C-alpha positions as CSV (number, residue, x, y, z in Angstrom):
1,M,-50.4,119.5,73.9
2,G,-51.2,120.1,77.4
3,I,-53.3,118.2,79.8
4,A,-56.6,119.9,79.0
5,E,-56.1,119.6,75.4
6,R,-55.5,115.7,75.8
7,I,-58.6,115.5,78.2
8,Y,-60.7,117.2,75.6
9,E,-59.5,114.8,72.7
10,V,-60.3,111.9,74.6
11,V,-64.1,113.1,76.0
12,K,-64.6,114.4,72.6
13,S,-65.0,110.6,71.4
14,L,-66.9,109.5,74.4
15,P,-70.8,109.0,74.2
16,E,-72.8,111.6,76.0
17,A,-73.3,109.8,79.0
18,A,-69.6,109.0,79.6
19,A,-68.6,112.6,78.7
20,A,-70.9,113.9,81.3
21,E,-69.5,111.3,84.3
22,V,-65.9,112.6,83.1
23,L,-67.2,116.4,83.7
24,D,-68.9,115.7,87.0
25,Y,-65.7,114.0,88.2
26,A,-63.9,117.1,87.3
27,E,-66.3,119.3,88.9
28,N,-66.3,117.5,92.1
29,E,-62.5,117.6,92.1
30,R,-62.4,121.2,91.5
31,A,-65.0,121.9,94.5
32,K,-62.9,119.5,96.8
33,T,-59.7,121.5,95.9
34,A,-61.7,125.0,96.7
35,A,-63.0,123.4,100.2
36,K,-59.3,122.7,101.4
37,G,-58.1,126.3,100.2
38,V,-61.0,127.7,102.4
39,Q,-60.2,125.3,105.2
40,A,-56.7,126.2,105.0
41,D,-57.2,129.7,104.9
42,R,-59.7,129.5,108.1
43,R,-56.8,127.3,109.8
44,N,-54.0,130.1,109.1
45,L,-56.4,133.2,110.3
46,A,-57.2,131.4,113.7
47,L,-53.1,130.3,114.1
48,A,-52.6,134.2,113.4
49,L,-55.1,135.3,116.1
50,L,-53.6,132.9,118.3
51,D,-50.0,134.2,117.9
52,K,-51.3,137.7,118.3
53,H,-52.3,137.1,121.7
54,A,-49.6,134.6,122.8
55,G,-48.4,135.1,126.3
56,K,-51.5,137.4,127.3
57,F,-53.0,134.5,129.3
58,K,-51.6,133.3,132.5
59,A,-52.7,129.7,133.1
60,V,-53.1,128.5,136.9
61,K,-53.9,125.1,138.3
62,F,-56.9,124.8,140.2
63,S,-58.9,122.2,142.1
64,R,-62.3,121.2,140.8
65,A,-63.5,120.4,144.3
66,D,-62.6,124.0,145.4
67,L,-64.8,125.4,142.6
68,Y,-67.8,123.8,144.0
69,D,-66.9,124.9,147.6
70,R,-68.1,128.6,147.1
71,A,-70.4,131.0,148.8
72,C,-72.4,131.7,145.6
73,I,-73.2,127.9,145.0
74,R,-74.5,127.2,148.4
């Protein structure tokens, strides 16, 4: 007997209110699991995009004070 059948047998003997609580819990767990999968997919897509453009940006050090000493700001 699988886990689903065992849960069904136990829930079948519970009062309606208790069975509804078990169902709510199971649905919430399924929603959490699905949300984690979506977050993982979004993260993997973002990392793939970063990998695609790796090395194309040249980072340079700068002085914040020099940024404010420009002719267009005066």
